[in-house]
C-alpha positions in Angstrom: 92.9 101.5 67.6 90.1 102.8 65.4 87.6 102.1 68.1 89.7 103.9 70.6 89.9 107.0 68.4 86.1 106.8 67.8 85.4 106.7 71.5 87.8 109.6 72.1 86.1 111.7 69.5 82.7 111.0 71.0 84.0 112.0 74.4 85.4 115.2 72.8 82.0 116.2 71.4 80.1 115.4 74.6 82.4 116.9 77.2 83.0 120.6 77.3 85.1 121.4 80.4 85.4 125.0 81.3 88.2 126.9 83.1 87.1 130.5 83.3 88.9 133.7 84.3 87.4 136.7 86.1 83.8 137.1 84.9 84.1 140.8 85.4 86.4 140.8 82.3 83.9 139.1 80.0 82.8 142.3 78.4 86.4 143.1 77.6 87.2 139.6 76.3 87.2 138.4 72.7 84.0 136.5 71.8 85.7 133.5 70.2 89.3 132.3 69.6 90.2 128.9 68.3 93.9 128.3 68.7 96.3 125.4 69.3 99.6 123.7 68.5 100.8 120.6 66.8 104.3 119.1 67.1 106.5 116.1 67.1 109.5 114.8 69.1 111.7 112.1 67.8 114.8 110.6 69.5 117.3 108.0 68.4 119.4 106.4 71.3 122.2 103.9 71.2 124.5 102.7 73.9 127.1 100.0 73.6 127.1 99.5 77.4 125.2 96.9 79.3 122.6 99.3 80.6 120.3 101.1 78.2 118.3 103.8 79.8 115.9 104.4 76.8 114.4 102.7 73.8 116.4 102.9 70.6 113.8 104.9 68.7 111.0 107.0 70.3 108.5 109.1 68.3 105.8 111.3 69.7 103.2 113.4 68.0 100.8 115.7 69.9 98.1 118.2 69.1 96.5 120.8 71.5 93.3 122.7 70.7 91.9 125.5 72.8 88.5 127.1 72.4 88.1 130.4 74.2 84.6 131.9 74.4 84.4 135.3 76.2 87.4 134.2 78.4 86.1 130.7 79.0 88.8 128.2 78.0 88.1 124.7 76.8 91.4 122.8 76.1 91.8 119.4 74.5 94.8 117.4 73.7 95.9 114.4 71.5 99.0 112.4 72.2 100.6 109.6 70.2 103.9 107.8 71.2 105.3 104.9 69.1 102.4 102.3 69.3 100.7 104.0 72.3 97.7 106.2 71.6 96.3 108.4 74.3 93.5 111.0 74.0 93.1 113.4 76.9 90.5 115.9 77.7 90.4 117.6 81.1 88.2 116.6 83.9 85.3 118.9 84.6 86.8 122.0 86.1 85.1 125.4 86.3 85.9 128.6 87.9 84.4 132.1 87.9 85.6 134.9 90.2 83.6 138.0 89.4 84.5 141.2 91.3 82.2 144.2 91.9 83.6 147.0 93.9 84.6 145.5 97.3 82.8 142.1 96.6 84.2 139.0 95.0 82.3 135.8 94.2 84.0 132.4 93.8 82.2 129.6 91.8 84.0 126.3 91.1 87.6 125.4 91.8 88.8 128.3 93.9 91.1 129.4 96.6 90.6 131.7 99.6 93.4 133.0 101.9 93.2 131.5 105.4 95.6 131.0 108.2 98.3 128.5 107.4 97.3 126.4 110.4 93.6 126.4 109.3 93.4 125.8 105.5 95.7 125.9 102.5 93.8 123.6 100.1 91.6 124.8 97.2 87.9 124.1 97.4 85.4 123.2 94.7 82.2 125.1 95.5 81.0 128.7 96.1 82.6 131.5 98.1 82.1 135.2 98.8 84.6 137.8 100.0 84.2 141.4 101.0 87.3 143.6 101.3 87.6 147.2 102.1 90.4 149.4 103.5 89.8 148.1 107.0 87.2 145.3 106.9 87.5 141.8 105.6 84.8 139.1 105.5 84.8 135.8 103.6 82.9 132.5 103.6 82.8 129.4 101.4 81.2 126.0 101.0 82.6 123.2 98.8 84.5 120.0 98.3 88.1 119.6 99.4 88.7 116.1 97.9 87.0 113.7 95.7 86.2 110.1 96.7 88.5 107.4 95.6 86.2 104.3 95.6 87.7 101.5 93.6 86.4 97.9 93.9 87.6 96.6 97.3 88.1 93.1 95.7 90.5 94.4 93.0 94.1 93.7 94.0 95.2 96.8 92.1 92.7 99.2 93.7 93.9 102.6 94.6 94.1 103.7 98.2 90.5 104.7 99.2 89.5 108.1 100.4 86.2 109.7 101.3 84.6 112.6 99.6 85.5 115.5 101.9 83.2 118.6 102.3 83.9 121.8 104.2 82.6 125.3 105.0 84.6 128.2 106.3 84.3 131.7 107.6 86.8 134.5 108.2 86.4 138.0 109.6 89.1 140.6 110.0 89.6 144.3 110.7 92.6 146.6 110.6 95.4 147.9 108.4 98.6 146.1 107.4 100.3 147.4 110.6 97.6 146.7 113.0 94.9 144.0 112.4 93.1 141.0 113.8 91.7 138.2 111.7 89.5 135.3 112.9 89.1 132.0 111.0 86.7 129.0 111.3 86.7 125.8 109.4 84.3 122.8 109.5 85.4 119.8 107.4 84.0 116.3 107.3 84.0 113.1 105.3 80.8 111.8 103.7 80.5 108.1 104.8 78.2 107.1 101.9 80.8 108.2 99.4 82.8 105.0 100.0 82.0 101.3 99.6 81.3 99.7 103.0 84.0 97.2 102.2 86.6 99.9 102.8 85.3 100.8 106.3 87.9 98.5 107.9 90.7 100.2 105.9 90.0 103.9 106.4 87.7 105.7 108.8 85.7 108.8 108.1 87.0 111.9 109.8 85.4 115.1 111.2 87.1 118.4 112.0 86.4 121.8 113.5 89.2 124.5 113.5 89.3 128.0 114.9 92.2 130.3 114.5 93.3 133.9 114.8 96.1 136.0 113.3 97.0 139.6 114.2 99.7 142.3 114.3 100.3 145.1 116.7 102.8 147.8 115.7 104.4 150.3 118.1 105.6 153.4 116.3 107.2 152.3 113.0 110.1 150.2 114.3 108.6 147.6 116.5 105.8 145.1 115.9 104.4 141.9 117.4 102.7 139.2 115.4 100.6 136.2 116.5 99.2 133.3 114.5 97.4 130.6 116.5 94.8 127.9 116.0 92.9 125.1 117.8 91.7 122.0 116.0 89.3 119.4 117.3 89.7 116.3 115.0 87.5 113.2 115.2 89.6 110.3 113.8 86.5 108.0 113.4 83.0 109.5 112.9 81.5 106.1 113.6 82.8 106.1 117.2 80.4 106.6 120.1 79.3 110.2 121.0 80.8 111.7 124.2 78.0 111.7 126.8 78.5 115.1 128.3 75.7 117.6 128.8 78.2 120.5 128.5 78.7 119.6 124.9 75.1 119.4 123.9 74.8 123.0 122.6 77.7 122.3 120.2 75.9 119.4 118.5 74.6 121.5 115.6 78.1 122.5 114.6 80.3 119.6 115.8 79.7 116.3 117.6 82.5 115.2 120.0 83.2 111.4 120.0 85.4 109.0 121.8 88.1 109.4 119.0 88.0 113.2 119.1 91.2 115.1 120.1 91.7 118.8 120.7 95.2 120.2 119.8 96.8 123.7 119.5 99.3 125.2 117.1 100.7 128.7 116.9 103.6 131.1 116.6 104.5 134.5 117.9 107.2 136.9 116.8 108.7 140.3 117.8 110.1 142.4 114.9 112.5 145.3 115.2 113.3 147.4 112.2 115.7 150.4 112.4 117.7 152.2 109.8 120.3 149.7 108.5 119.3 147.0 111.1 116.5 144.5 111.5 115.9 141.7 114.0 113.2 139.1 114.6 112.6 136.9 117.7 110.1 134.0 117.2 108.6 131.1 119.0 106.5 128.3 117.5 104.7 125.3 119.1 102.6 122.6 117.4 101.2 120.0 119.7 101.3 116.3 119.0 98.6 115.0 116.6 97.7 118.6 115.6 96.1 118.4 112.1 93.5 120.3 110.0 91.6 118.6 107.2 92.1 121.8 105.3 95.8 121.2 104.9 97.6 118.4 103.0 100.2 117.8 105.7 101.7 119.5 108.7 104.6 118.5 111.0 103.7 118.4 114.7 104.9 117.5 118.2 107.6 120.1 118.4 108.4 123.7 119.5 111.2 126.0 118.3 112.8 129.3 119.3 114.9 131.4 117.1 116.3 134.8 116.2 117.2 136.4 112.8 119.5 139.4 112.5 120.5 141.6 109.5 122.3 144.8 108.9 124.1 146.9 106.2 127.4 148.6 107.0 129.1 151.3 104.9 126.3 151.0 102.4 127.9 148.0 100.7 128.5 145.3 103.3 125.5 143.2 104.1 125.6 141.0 107.2 123.0 138.4 108.3 122.8 135.7 110.9 120.2 133.4 112.4 120.0 130.8 115.2 117.1 128.5 116.0 116.6 125.5 118.3 113.9 122.8 118.0 112.8 120.0 120.3 110.1 117.3 119.9 108.4 114.9 122.3 106.3 117.7 123.9 104.2 115.3 126.0 107.1 113.0 126.9 105.4 110.0 125.3 108.1 109.1 122.8 111.0 106.8 123.6 113.5 109.5 123.1 113.6 113.3 122.7 115.4 114.8 119.7 116.8 118.3 119.7 118.2 120.2 116.7 120.0 123.5 116.4 120.5 125.4 113.1 122.8 128.4 112.8 124.3 130.4 110.0 126.0 133.6 109.1 126.6 135.4 105.8 128.4 138.4 104.5 128.4 139.9 101.1 130.0 143.0 99.7 131.4 144.7 96.6 134.8 146.3 96.0 134.3 149.0 93.5 132.2 148.3 90.4 133.8 145.0 89.4 134.6 142.7 92.4 132.0 141.0 94.5 132.5 138.7 97.5 130.2 136.3 99.4 131.3 134.3 102.4 129.3 132.3 104.9 128.9 129.5 107.4 126.1 127.0 108.0 125.9 124.7 111.0 123.6 122.1 112.4 123.8 120.1 115.6 121.5 117.2 116.5 121.3 115.6 119.9 119.1 113.0 121.6 117.9 112.7 125.2 115.7 110.6 127.4 111.9 110.2 126.8 109.8 107.3 128.2 113.0 105.3 127.9 116.5 106.1 129.2 118.9 106.7 126.3 121.8 104.3 125.8 125.1 106.1 125.6 126.4 103.8 122.9 123.5 104.5 120.5 122.9 108.2 121.5 122.5 110.5 118.5 124.9 113.3 118.7 126.0 114.8 115.3 127.3 118.1 114.1 127.7 119.6 110.6 129.9 122.6 109.7 129.9 124.1 106.2 132.0 127.1 105.1 131.9 128.7 101.7 133.7 131.6 99.8 132.5 132.9 96.5 134.4 135.8 94.9 133.6 137.1 91.5 134.9 139.7 89.0 133.0 141.2 86.1 133.7 144.0 83.6 132.5 145.0 80.1 133.3 147.2 77.2 131.4 148.1 74.1 132.5 144.9 72.4 133.3 142.4 75.2 132.0 141.3 78.6 134.1 139.3 81.1 133.0 137.4 84.2 135.2 135.3 86.4 133.7 133.4 89.4 135.3 131.1 92.0 133.5 129.0 94.6 135.0 127.0 97.4 133.2 124.9 100.0 134.3 122.8 103.0 131.7 120.6 104.8 132.4 118.4 107.8 129.7 115.9 109.0 130.8 114.2 112.2 129.4 111.8 114.8 130.3 113.1 118.3 129.2 110.0 120.2 132.2 109.0 122.2 131.6 105.4 121.3 131.4 106.2 117.6 134.0 104.5 115.3 133.8 107.3 112.7 132.2 105.1 110.0 129.5 107.7 109.3 131.8 110.8 109.3 132.3 112.5 105.9 134.4 115.5 104.9 133.9 117.2 101.6 136.0 119.7 99.7 134.5 121.4 96.6 136.0 124.1 94.4 134.8 125.5 91.1 136.2 128.1 88.6 134.4 129.5 85.6 135.1 132.2 83.0 132.7 133.7 80.5 133.5 136.1 77.7 130.7 137.6 75.6 131.4 138.9 72.2 128.7 141.5 71.9 128.9 142.4 68.2 128.7 138.7 67.3 126.0 138.0 69.9 128.3 135.1 71.0 129.4 133.6 74.3 132.2 131.4 75.4 132.2 129.8 78.8 134.8 127.5 80.3 134.5 125.9 83.8 136.3 123.4 86.0 135.1 121.8 89.3 136.7 119.4 91.7 135.1 117.6 94.6 136.6 115.2 97.1 134.7 113.3 99.9 136.6 111.5 102.5 134.8 108.9 104.6 135.6 105.9 106.8 138.4 104.1 104.9 137.1 105.6 101.6 137.7 108.5 99.3 135.7 109.7 96.3 136.8 112.3 93.9 135.2 113.9 90.9 136.6 116.4 88.3 134.6 118.0 85.6 135.9 120.4 82.9 133.7 121.9 80.1 133.8 124.4 77.3 130.6 125.9 75.9 130.0 128.3 73.1 126.7 129.7 71.8 125.6 132.2 69.2 122.6 133.7 67.5 122.4 134.2 63.8 120.4 136.0 61.1 119.0 139.5 61.4 116.2 138.6 63.7 118.4 136.3 65.8 116.0 133.5 65.2 118.7 130.9 64.6 120.5 129.7 67.7 123.3 127.2 68.1 125.4 125.9 71.0 128.2 123.4 71.4 129.5 121.9 74.7 132.6 119.8 75.1 133.2 118.1 78.5 135.3 115.6 80.3 134.4 113.9 83.6 136.6 111.9 85.8 135.3 109.9 88.8 137.4 107.8 91.1 136.5 105.7 94.2 139.8 104.8 95.8 140.8 101.1 95.4 137.5 100.3 93.6 136.7 102.3 90.5 138.2 104.9 88.1 136.2 106.1 85.1 136.4 108.8 82.5 133.7 110.2 80.2 134.2 112.4 77.1 131.1 114.2 75.9 130.0 116.6 73.1 126.6 118.2 72.9 125.3 120.3 70.0 121.9 121.9 69.6 120.4 124.1 66.9 117.1 125.9 67.1 115.3 127.9 64.4 112.1 129.9 64.5 110.2 130.7 61.3 107.6 133.4 61.2 107.3 133.2 65.0 105.1 130.0 64.7 107.3 127.3 63.4 110.0 126.1 65.8 112.6 123.5 64.8 115.1 122.0 67.1 117.9 119.5 66.5 120.0 118.0 69.3 122.9 115.5 69.2 124.9 114.1 72.1 127.9 111.8 71.8 129.9 110.4 74.8 132.7 107.9 75.2 133.1 106.4 78.6 134.6 103.5 80.4 136.6 102.1 83.3 140.2 103.2 83.1 141.4 101.5 86.2 144.9 100.0 85.5 144.0 96.8 87.4 141.7 95.9 84.5 143.0 93.7 81.7 141.7 96.1 79.2 141.4 99.8 80.0 140.0 102.6 77.9 136.9 104.4 76.7 135.2 101.2 75.6 131.6 102.3 75.6 129.7 104.7 73.4 126.4 106.5 73.9 124.7 108.4 71.1 121.5 110.4 71.3 119.9 112.4 68.4 116.7 114.3 68.6 114.5 116.4 66.4 111.6 118.6 67.5 109.0 120.6 65.7 106.2 122.7 66.9 103.6 124.7 65.0 101.3 127.1 66.8 98.2 128.5 65.1 95.1 130.5 65.4 92.4 128.7 63.4 89.7 131.2 63.8 89.1 134.3 65.9 86.2 136.7 66.4 87.8 139.7 68.2 86.6 142.9 69.8 87.4 146.0 67.9 87.4 149.5 69.3 89.2 152.0 67.1 88.6 155.8 66.8 85.4 155.6 68.8 84.1 152.6 66.8 83.2 149.5 68.7 82.5 146.2 67.0 84.0 142.8 66.1 86.3 141.5 63.4 86.8 137.9 62.4 89.9 136.2 61.1 90.4 132.8 59.6 93.8 131.0 59.7 95.8 134.2 60.2 99.1 132.4 59.3 99.3 130.9 62.7 100.4 134.2 64.4 98.0 133.6 67.2 96.5 136.4 69.1 
């Protein structure tokens, strides 16, 4: 262990990772601040049951140290848990984003807004943006992902991936109501970044993406929006080049190969906004195999059409509704075609100052049709789901007390509509809940009691669950820096003809803050549970579970050299160990 600590300390002295803020603020930042935190977490756990989810005694000690030099942050951490020692210091990460008038420079790990179909990943490199009232220009060059290049002969090797580089350009003009933005992205894998032994496992890819996004507004109540992109993706850069003279003049930017595919993705919408009413009609299509190496993941091979509606009546009744339909298998190459329909409606209002009501409905319908194969009626997917909910509430308060009562009720039916279905996958669920909270304002104290019941009926089965709880919490002392809470609960679960169990629980927690830098916490949980089914020879709360935890954290500022500008005087002041009160 001593050697491991030595190596960690050597690494600490040699590695100085940086994570900078806006460099334009350097002149306004403090020259030097050394701060950090140390703490411990200790937990005792015991269960008389056959399954233990935690070790009997776990202890953890940690320490964090942060050096801030003119806004540059250099964090380090130390972690010790039982007999496990771990010393972590961040991987090299550096970012500066200086801004001068309309210009902004990005250096290091940065992000730049692009179309969602083009790029959403951060890059590690350099970028430059210009933004004025009407004009927008941006460009970048950097790395999108690091290479993962473990030994191919190692059975535990990680999934390999190439080092991926990219450059991008965006140009836009217009206001928020009328504008047009153009986007270009070129991303490619570096073949030499991976051991040749991995070539048969993963192929290097190449990508060129072009997109546009724009809005046209008519008057102030009607607007049209478009967001579209085309991606040419080469799945294997080692494949043969496409021999076509018409593509020769693109070679300096992108080389088309036998594994290259061109795909389209986009959406359009019409938006209507009147006084007290708004509506949106939208359509989206993403072709099969559409992908951009600038995104982590994107669903494809579907199109959807939908509408959203909303209005306010009588200044207190809010109504909203939406409907959308989606279908996949755009090229009819799948065995089957799946269609989905989502629809919902919601209404919320208030009666006077104290009563509120929220009601709604959610629905979903999924069907299946022919593709390259004719669907079999006995296995055809045809499902529907209905869900209704009602949530009334009442609240009132005086100088000394506050009262809140809320009720929730939900009915959900998930049903298989296939005429050959036996109903084995059908489920109906009823759920209700009631809670009451009273706040005693002079005591800074709350009492909350709640009860919930849920029943799910399936094919020849029924599951019920009942939960009741009582919670009280209060703050003490003049500064309210001592907080305590207590929760008592009872849980009953039953699966008809199979299982019936009861659990009684009590949780208590106490937290105390001293001088704003010392934080103490004590938690204790006790529960008794067991199978109370009368068919058992012995029934009762036979098992016990106990958990006790103690936490402590101390935050400090070890040394600081701060800017000082008072009454026209500018300079610096230094502080040593200012009682841990930080900045």
